[in-house]
C-alpha positions in Angstrom: -22.9 50.4 -36.7 -19.6 48.5 -34.9 -20.3 45.5 -32.6 -19.5 46.7 -29.2 -19.7 45.5 -25.4 -22.3 48.5 -24.8 -25.2 45.8 -27.1 -25.5 44.0 -23.9 -25.8 46.5 -21.4 -28.5 48.9 -19.1 -27.8 51.8 -21.9 -28.8 49.2 -25.4 -31.5 48.6 -23.7 -32.6 52.3 -22.4 -31.4 53.2 -25.8 -34.3 51.1 -27.3 -36.3 52.1 -25.0 -35.9 55.6 -25.6 -36.3 55.4 -29.5 -39.6 53.9 -29.3 -41.5 56.4 -27.0 -40.2 59.2 -29.7 -41.6 57.0 -32.0 -44.7 56.3 -30.6 -46.9 59.0 -32.4 -45.8 58.9 -35.4 -48.4 57.7 -37.5 -48.7 55.8 -39.8 -46.1 54.0 -37.0 -43.2 53.5 -38.2 -41.9 49.7 -38.1 -39.6 49.4 -35.0 -36.8 46.2 -35.1 -33.6 45.0 -34.5 -30.9 44.5 -36.5 -30.3 41.3 -35.1 -32.2 38.7 -32.8 -29.3 36.1 -31.8 -25.4 36.9 -32.3 -23.7 34.8 -34.1 -21.4 31.7 -33.8 -18.6 33.7 -33.2 -19.5 37.0 -31.4 -18.7 37.8 -28.3 -20.2 41.4 -28.8 -22.6 40.7 -31.1 -26.3 42.8 -32.2 -28.3 40.1 -31.0 -30.4 40.9 -27.9 -29.8 37.1 -27.1 -26.0 36.1 -26.5 -25.2 33.0 -28.9 -25.4 29.0 -27.4 -21.2 29.2 -27.2 -21.1 32.2 -25.2 -24.1 31.1 -22.5 -27.1 32.1 -24.9 -27.8 35.1 -22.4 -30.6 37.2 -22.1 -29.3 41.2 -22.8 -30.8 43.9 -21.0 -32.8 44.8 -24.3 -34.7 41.9 -24.8 -36.3 42.6 -21.8 -37.5 46.0 -22.9 -39.9 44.3 -25.2 -42.0 42.8 -22.2 -42.7 46.7 -20.6 -43.1 47.8 -24.0 -46.1 45.4 -24.4 -47.8 46.2 -21.7 -49.2 50.3 -23.2 -52.0 49.6 -24.0 -55.2 51.7 -23.6 -55.7 55.5 -23.6 -52.2 57.3 -23.6 -52.4 59.8 -21.4 -50.8 63.5 -21.0 -48.7 63.7 -18.1 -46.1 66.1 -17.2 -43.4 65.2 -14.9 -40.2 64.3 -17.4 -37.0 65.0 -15.6 -33.9 66.8 -17.1 -32.8 62.9 -18.6 -35.7 61.4 -18.5 -38.7 60.7 -20.7 -41.7 59.2 -19.5 -45.0 57.6 -21.7 -48.6 56.8 -19.5 -51.4 54.8 -20.9 -54.4 53.9 -19.2 -56.6 50.5 -19.3 -59.4 50.2 -17.5 -58.4 51.1 -13.9 -54.3 51.0 -14.4 -51.8 53.2 -15.5 -48.4 53.0 -16.7 -45.9 54.6 -16.6 -42.8 53.6 -18.4 -39.8 56.2 -17.6 -37.0 55.3 -19.6 -33.2 57.5 -18.0 -30.9 57.0 -21.5 -27.5 58.6 -21.0 -26.5 59.8 -24.1 -22.5 59.6 -22.4 -22.9 56.4 -22.7 -20.8 55.6 -18.8 -19.5 58.2 -18.8 -21.7 60.6 -16.2 -24.4 59.9 -13.2 -27.5 61.6 -14.8 -29.8 59.9 -12.6 -32.8 61.5 -11.1 -35.9 62.1 -9.2 -38.8 61.8 -11.5 -41.7 63.9 -10.2 -45.4 61.4 -11.8 -48.7 62.9 -11.2 -51.7 61.3 -12.4 -54.7 63.6 -12.2 -58.2 62.6 -11.8 -57.5 59.1 -10.4 -60.1 57.9 -8.1 -59.7 57.6 -4.2 -58.8 54.8 -2.8 -56.6 51.4 -1.8 -54.0 51.0 -4.7 -51.1 48.7 -5.7 -48.3 50.6 -6.6 -45.8 49.3 -8.2 -42.2 49.5 -9.4 -40.3 47.7 -11.9 -36.8 48.4 -13.0 -35.5 46.6 -16.2 -32.2 45.8 -14.3 -34.2 43.7 -11.3 -35.9 45.9 -8.7 -39.8 45.0 -8.4 -41.1 46.4 -5.7 -45.1 46.2 -4.3 -47.0 48.6 -2.2 -50.4 49.3 -1.1 -51.1 53.3 -1.7 -53.2 55.6 -0.6 -55.1 58.0 -3.5 -57.3 61.2 -1.6 -58.6 64.5 -3.4 -58.5 62.6 -7.2 -54.5 63.2 -7.0 -51.7 61.3 -6.7 -47.8 62.4 -6.3 -44.5 60.8 -6.1 -41.4 60.6 -6.6 -39.3 57.7 -9.0 -35.9 57.5 -8.6 -34.6 56.6 -12.6 -30.8 55.8 -12.4 -28.4 56.5 -15.7 -29.5 53.7 -18.8 -32.0 52.7 -16.7 -36.5 51.6 -17.7 -38.7 51.8 -15.3 -42.7 50.5 -15.4 -44.6 52.4 -12.8 -48.0 50.6 -12.3 -51.1 51.9 -10.7 -54.3 49.8 -10.2 -56.9 48.5 -7.4 -55.6 46.1 -5.5 -54.8 42.4 -6.1 -55.6 43.7 -9.9 -52.3 43.9 -11.1 -50.5 40.9 -13.2 -47.6 39.4 -12.7 
Protein backbone atom coordinates (compact mmCIF):
# COMPACT_ATOMS: atom_id res chain seq x y z
CA UNK A 1 0.00 0.00 0.00
CA UNK A 2 2.90 2.39 0.49
CA UNK A 3 4.05 4.42 -2.47
CA UNK A 4 6.98 2.70 -4.06
CA UNK A 5 9.15 2.82 -7.14
CA UNK A 6 7.66 -0.59 -8.06
CA UNK A 7 4.47 1.17 -9.29
CA UNK A 8 6.43 2.44 -12.28
CA UNK A 9 7.98 -0.91 -13.26
CA UNK A 10 7.14 -3.94 -15.35
CA UNK A 11 6.41 -5.80 -12.09
CA UNK A 12 3.36 -3.55 -11.44
CA UNK A 13 2.18 -4.04 -15.03
CA UNK A 14 2.48 -7.82 -14.85
CA UNK A 15 0.79 -7.86 -11.42
CA UNK A 16 -2.15 -5.79 -12.77
CA UNK A 17 -2.56 -8.09 -15.79
CA UNK A 18 -2.27 -11.16 -13.54
CA UNK A 19 -5.06 -9.94 -11.24
CA UNK A 20 -7.30 -9.26 -14.24
CA UNK A 21 -6.67 -12.80 -15.55
CA UNK A 22 -7.50 -14.35 -12.18
CA UNK A 23 -10.74 -12.35 -11.81
CA UNK A 24 -11.90 -12.71 -15.43
CA UNK A 25 -14.50 -15.43 -14.83
CA UNK A 26 -16.07 -14.04 -11.68
CA UNK A 27 -19.75 -13.37 -12.30
CA UNK A 28 -20.93 -10.74 -11.89
CA UNK A 29 -17.61 -9.38 -13.13
CA UNK A 30 -16.09 -7.14 -10.47
CA UNK A 31 -15.19 -3.60 -11.40
CA UNK A 32 -11.42 -3.49 -11.57
CA UNK A 33 -9.73 -0.14 -11.22
CA UNK A 34 -6.44 1.34 -10.24
CA UNK A 35 -6.14 3.64 -7.28
CA UNK A 36 -4.88 6.74 -9.04
CA UNK A 37 -4.65 7.61 -12.74
CA UNK A 38 -1.88 10.23 -12.41
CA UNK A 39 0.74 10.91 -9.76
CA UNK A 40 0.38 14.07 -7.68
CA UNK A 41 2.66 17.10 -8.18
CA UNK A 42 5.34 16.13 -5.71
CA UNK A 43 5.23 12.36 -6.19
CA UNK A 44 8.20 10.71 -7.82
CA UNK A 45 7.02 7.17 -6.99
CA UNK A 46 3.25 7.62 -6.84
CA UNK A 47 0.41 5.16 -7.34
CA UNK A 48 -0.56 6.56 -10.74
CA UNK A 49 -0.30 4.98 -14.16
CA UNK A 50 0.97 8.30 -15.52
CA UNK A 51 3.72 10.36 -13.95
CA UNK A 52 3.02 13.98 -13.00
CA UNK A 53 4.02 16.73 -15.46
CA UNK A 54 6.72 17.90 -13.04
CA UNK A 55 8.34 14.46 -13.47
CA UNK A 56 7.88 14.20 -17.24
CA UNK A 57 4.30 12.84 -17.39
CA UNK A 58 5.71 9.48 -18.51
CA UNK A 59 3.35 6.59 -19.11
CA UNK A 60 4.20 3.78 -16.71
CA UNK A 61 4.13 0.14 -17.90
CA UNK A 62 0.80 -0.46 -16.11
CA UNK A 63 -0.87 2.10 -18.37
CA UNK A 64 -0.20 0.00 -21.47
CA UNK A 65 -1.59 -3.25 -19.99
CA UNK A 66 -5.13 -2.07 -20.67
CA UNK A 67 -4.57 -1.79 -24.44
CA UNK A 68 -3.75 -5.53 -24.42
CA UNK A 69 -6.79 -6.34 -22.23
CA UNK A 70 -9.07 -4.41 -24.62
CA UNK A 71 -8.16 -6.84 -27.42
CA UNK A 72 -9.48 -9.87 -25.50
CA UNK A 73 -12.83 -10.21 -27.26
CA UNK A 74 -14.93 -12.97 -28.71
CA UNK A 75 -15.28 -16.51 -27.44
CA UNK A 76 -13.07 -17.53 -24.55
CA UNK A 77 -11.04 -20.62 -25.41
CA UNK A 78 -10.08 -23.46 -23.18
CA UNK A 79 -6.36 -23.69 -23.19
CA UNK A 80 -3.48 -25.63 -21.82
CA UNK A 81 0.09 -24.55 -21.59
CA UNK A 82 0.25 -22.35 -18.52
CA UNK A 83 3.78 -22.60 -17.20
CA UNK A 84 5.10 -22.65 -13.65
CA UNK A 85 5.00 -18.85 -13.34
CA UNK A 86 2.97 -17.92 -16.40
CA UNK A 87 -0.82 -17.59 -16.57
CA UNK A 88 -2.79 -17.34 -19.81
CA UNK A 89 -6.15 -16.27 -21.17
CA UNK A 90 -7.20 -17.06 -24.78
CA UNK A 91 -9.98 -15.76 -27.04
CA UNK A 92 -11.11 -16.26 -30.62
CA UNK A 93 -12.75 -13.36 -32.45
CA UNK A 94 -13.73 -14.27 -36.02
CA UNK A 95 -10.53 -15.68 -37.56
CA UNK A 96 -8.16 -14.22 -34.96
CA UNK A 97 -6.93 -16.02 -31.85
CA UNK A 98 -5.35 -13.96 -29.08
CA UNK A 99 -3.54 -15.40 -26.08
CA UNK A 100 -2.47 -13.15 -23.22
CA UNK A 101 0.51 -14.51 -21.28
CA UNK A 102 1.44 -12.99 -17.93
CA UNK A 103 4.52 -13.80 -15.88
CA UNK A 104 4.39 -12.26 -12.41
CA UNK A 105 7.47 -12.86 -10.31
CA UNK A 106 6.09 -12.81 -6.75
CA UNK A 107 9.50 -11.85 -5.42
CA UNK A 108 9.55 -8.67 -7.46
CA UNK A 109 13.05 -7.96 -8.65
CA UNK A 110 14.85 -10.85 -6.94
CA UNK A 111 14.63 -14.06 -8.96
CA UNK A 112 14.63 -14.88 -12.63
CA UNK A 113 11.43 -16.81 -13.24
CA UNK A 114 11.54 -16.40 -17.00
CA UNK A 115 10.10 -19.31 -18.91
CA UNK A 116 9.44 -20.94 -22.29
CA UNK A 117 5.68 -21.50 -22.41
CA UNK A 118 4.10 -24.06 -24.74
CA UNK A 119 1.00 -22.89 -26.61
CA UNK A 120 -1.25 -25.34 -28.49
CA UNK A 121 -4.34 -24.34 -30.44
CA UNK A 122 -6.50 -27.31 -31.45
CA UNK A 123 -8.86 -27.25 -34.46
CA UNK A 124 -7.00 -24.38 -36.08
CA UNK A 125 -7.89 -23.94 -39.74
CA UNK A 126 -5.07 -24.98 -42.06
CA UNK A 127 -3.36 -22.36 -44.19
CA UNK A 128 -1.01 -19.40 -44.04
CA UNK A 129 -1.38 -17.14 -41.04
CA UNK A 130 0.29 -14.15 -39.44
CA UNK A 131 1.87 -14.88 -36.09
CA UNK A 132 2.53 -11.81 -33.95
CA UNK A 133 4.22 -11.53 -30.55
CA UNK A 134 3.70 -8.22 -28.75
CA UNK A 135 5.64 -7.73 -25.53
CA UNK A 136 4.50 -5.00 -23.15
CA UNK A 137 8.16 -3.96 -22.87
CA UNK A 138 8.05 -2.97 -26.56
CA UNK A 139 9.26 -5.90 -28.65
CA UNK A 140 6.83 -6.55 -31.52
CA UNK A 141 7.56 -9.38 -33.98
CA UNK A 142 5.30 -10.48 -36.83
CA UNK A 143 6.03 -13.48 -39.04
CA UNK A 144 4.14 -15.69 -41.46
CA UNK A 145 3.34 -19.18 -40.24
CA UNK A 146 1.70 -22.23 -41.78
CA UNK A 147 -0.82 -24.37 -39.91
CA UNK A 148 -1.14 -27.98 -41.01
CA UNK A 149 -3.23 -30.83 -39.60
CA UNK A 150 -5.50 -28.47 -37.61
CA UNK A 151 -2.99 -27.97 -34.75
CA UNK A 152 -0.77 -24.97 -34.08
CA UNK A 153 2.00 -25.30 -31.48
CA UNK A 154 4.77 -22.93 -30.49
CA UNK A 155 6.99 -22.12 -27.52
CA UNK A 156 6.90 -18.49 -26.38
CA UNK A 157 9.60 -17.00 -24.19
CA UNK A 158 8.09 -14.93 -21.37
CA UNK A 159 10.60 -13.02 -19.21
CA UNK A 160 9.85 -12.33 -15.56
CA UNK A 161 7.36 -9.53 -14.93
CA UNK A 162 6.31 -9.40 -18.58
CA UNK A 163 3.00 -9.42 -20.43
CA UNK A 164 2.88 -10.92 -23.94
CA UNK A 165 0.03 -10.84 -26.43
CA UNK A 166 0.16 -13.65 -29.00
CA UNK A 167 -2.01 -13.07 -32.08
CA UNK A 168 -2.67 -15.64 -34.81
CA UNK A 169 -4.76 -14.43 -37.72
CA UNK A 170 -5.32 -14.83 -41.46
CA UNK A 171 -2.56 -13.14 -43.39
CA UNK A 172 -3.00 -9.34 -43.59
CA UNK A 173 -5.89 -9.23 -41.10
CA UNK A 174 -4.08 -8.32 -37.88
CA UNK A 175 -4.82 -4.82 -36.59
CA UNK A 176 -1.88 -2.43 -36.10
